[in-house]
N, C-alpha and C positions, 0 to 999 in steps of 0.2 A: 570429172567436172570440178572446177575451182570452187572453193567455198566462198559464198557471197553473204554479206551481212551489212545491214545498217540497223542493228538492234542493240539492246543492252547485252554486253558480253562479260563473262567472268572467266578470267585466266587463272589457272591454279598453280600455286607455288610448288607443288609436288614435282613439277618439271624443272625446278630450280631456277637459277638466276636468268638464264637466257630466255625463259618463257615466263617472265615476271608475273608472279601470282597476285594480281590485284584486280579490283573491279573497275571497269571502264564503261562508259556509256557510249553505246554505239548507235548498232544495229545496232546520201549522200546524197547577164541580167541587166545584162545591159544589151546594147545594140537592138533596142526594140523600136518599132515604128511609132510615129506620132499618134496614130489612131489608137494603138494599144496603150500608150502611155496616158491617154486621156480617160481611160476607163476609171470610174469611181466605184471601187468596191470596198466593203467595210473592213476596217482593221480589227483583227481579233486579238483580244487580250489573252495572254497565256494563263491558264487556270492552274493554281497551285495543286500539287499532289494532295489528295484528301488524307487527313490523319497522318501526314508524313512526319517523321521524327528526324530533324536535322540538327546536329550538335554544333555545326560549323557556322561561325559568323561570316560576313562577306569577305573580310580579310583572310580569315582562316581557310575559306574555300579556295581563294587564290593561292594560298600557301600549299594546300593539298594538291592543287593542279600542278604547281611547280615540281613538287616531289614526284608525282606520277609521271610528269613529262620527262624528268631526268632519267627515270628508269625505262620509260617507253622508248626514248630516243637512243638508248643504248641497244635496244633490241632491233628497232627498225632503222633503215637508212633514210635519213631526211634528205629530200631533194631541195637543196638550198639555192634555188635559182629565182632571183627576185622577179625576173620577167614572167616566169610561169605562175608564181604565187600572186602576182599583181592582179591577174585575171580573176582569181578566186576572191581576193579582197574586194575588187570592184563589184563582183556579183553579190557578195555579202552586204556591202554598203547599199547597193541598189535594192536589195531585198528588204532591208530594214528602213529604207528612206521614208515610207509612209507611216512608220511606227515611231512612237516616242522612245523606243528602245535604242540605245546607242550601240553601234557595232565597232566603234573605234578601238576598243580594248580587246577585241576578239582576234586571235592569231590563227589563221588557217594554214595548215602545214601539209605539203605533199610528201608522201612516203613511198618507199619501194617495199613491196611485200608480195608474196605469191598469190594473195587473196584479193578479191574485189571487196574492199571494206571502207566504211566511213564511221567515225565515232568521235566522241568528245572526251576530254580529260579536264576535270576541274571546271572552273567558270569562265575560262578564257581561251581554251585551245580546241580546235576542231581539226581532225586528221582525215585525209582522204588519200586513198592509194592510187597509183598510176593505173592499175587494172580497173578500178572503179571509173576513173575518167574515161578509159577506153570503152566502157560499157554504155556511156551516155550518148544520146542522139542529138542534143541541142542544149543551148543555154537554159531553157526553161526547165528541162529535167535536172540540170545541175543546180539551178536555184531551188527546185523542190527538194532535192536531196539535202542541200545545206539548210533549208528551212526546217526539215524534219530534225536534223541534228541540233539546230539552234533551240528548238523547243525543249529537247532534253536538257540542254545547258541552262535555259531560262527557268526551267522547272526544278533546277538544282538536283537532278536525278543522281548524279555521281555522289554528291555529298550525302544524300539520303541513303544510298546503298552502303557507302562506307560507314555511315553512322550505325546502320543496322549490324554490319559485320563487326565493327568495333565493340558494340554492345554484346553480341552473341559470343565472340571469341575471346574478348579481353575483359568483359565486364566494365567497359569504359563508357561513360556518359558525358564527359567533359574533356575538352582539349584546350591547350594554351597556345604557346608560340610555335613558330615553324619547327624548331628543334624538337619540341614535345610531340608534334604531329608526326614528324619523321620517325622518331623513336617508336611511337605506337604503331605506325604503319609497318615498319620493319618487323616489329614484334608480331604483328598480325600475319605477315607473310611466313614467319617461321613457327607459327602456332600449330601445335599438334591437333588442335581442333579442326583444322582443314581436312584431316583424315578421319574424322569421327562422324557420329550421327548429327552432331551439331551443325556440321557443314551441310548435310543433306536437308536438315530442317530449315536452315537459313535459305538454301538454294530454292527450296519449294516455295517458301514465303515470297522470295524475290520474284520467282517466276509468275506467281499469281498477280503481283503488281505490274509485271512486265506487259501484260496484255493491255491493261488500261493505259500504261505509259506510251506504248506504241500507237494506240488509237488517238490519244491526245496529240502526239507529235505529228501524226498524219493530218489530223484536222487543222493544226496550226499551219503546216506546210501549205495546204490548199488555200487557206485564207491569205497567207502571206504572199503567195504567188499572185493571187487575184488582185490584192491591194497594190502590189508593185507593178501591175500591168503585164504579168506573165500568164501563161495558160495553166490553170490548175488541172485541166484535163491531161496535160503532159505528165504530171506527177502520177496520176492514176495509171496511165499507159506505161510509165516507167516501172512502177511497182509490179504491174501485171506481167511485164516481160521479164523483169529481174527475178521474181518469185516463181516464174514458170507456171502460173495459174491458168494461162490461156483463156482468159475471160470468164473462167468459172468462179462463181462466188457463192454457190450453194443456195439452198432455200429451206423452207420449213421441213420438207420431206427428208432431204439429206441430213438436216440437223437431227431429226427424230431417229434416223437410221444410224446416226453417229459416223457418217462418212464424209462430212464437210471437213476439209483440212483447216488448220489454223490460218494459213495464208489465204485460203478462200474466204474465210470469215472476215479476215482483215481487209481484203479487197472489197467485200460487201460494205463494210463500214466506211471505206474510203469513198465509194460511190454515194453512199447515203450522205456523207458530209459534203461531197461535191454538189449534190442536188439541193442542199440547203442554202447554197449561194444564190444571189440574184441571177436570173437567167442570162443577163448580159455578161456576167462574170464567168459563169460556168460554161458558157458556150464558146468561149475563146478557143479556137482549135490549136493544137500543138503545132508550132511552125516548123518549117524545114530548117535545117542547120544553117546558120549564117556563115559566110566565108571566114569571119573573124573566129568563130568558135572552132571551125574545122582546122584552121591554121594553128590555133592554140592546142587543140587536142592532139594533132599530129606531132607537135613539138614535145608535148608531155610523153606521148607514146615512144618517141625516138630517144628520149633521155636515157643515157646508159646507166645500168646498175653497176655496183662495185665489181661485178664479175666481168664487166666489159670495159674496153679502153675508154677513158674519158675523152671528151671533146678536146682536140688540140694535142692529144697524146700520140705517140708513135708506137 
């Protein structure tokens, strides 16, 4: 089974350059009918991570994203097809249209990877793999996936995680210009601390914060979908299918017996957030795939990887 993720991921430098060791936030809207577009559902403000320590200013966070992206795009093959990425940009803009948040500076990048993944890097880049696109059923699910990742981005999760790692491995609590951030970032990747108990302690602390981060991102995705006229139920159905929970979300008894899985707990929280929406918003059914979505998805799936002949080649 292919690894699937739209969660916070930590890649370890012990696998050296081709498996770039740095922290990425991961772990994935238009063509709606006039009736759905008229739905008036509340816009949800993104809540800041409680007691979060972020040493990066807004500009420094963009610089960090550029540094991460340069390394990331050496590892993954970027699908530089303007026609395919235009669909993603339009979805992003539609998703953010009811919100005061501007999506004009967000770059959504399609990548080729063996895994079905979606994640963010820095404050302006969101990555989604071809395999993730293939796993979606409609534009509403795609909008929900993007909404989830946007929440991580808007909550500055990447900068918060890197701030913690800089502190634990380098003793760094201040960064300066891009060159300084790059020097510290590379020093972090080569730090012997990655192979020590320091790493384990940091990973455990980040994992504890991860649960809250995912729940908040799920909550934001549901509200963003409803406010933009999409079905929030589509996101719940997508997560259930993607996580393989088969509708199971546990209960008090399974919790007491410690047999509720993390994904089942997360699905329960998703449904709880879904039911907190006004009925007219939460009851919007997940629609069938539009012809436009199916045509775009098929085009993405057909896109050749570097191991295949390119279009127009012989």
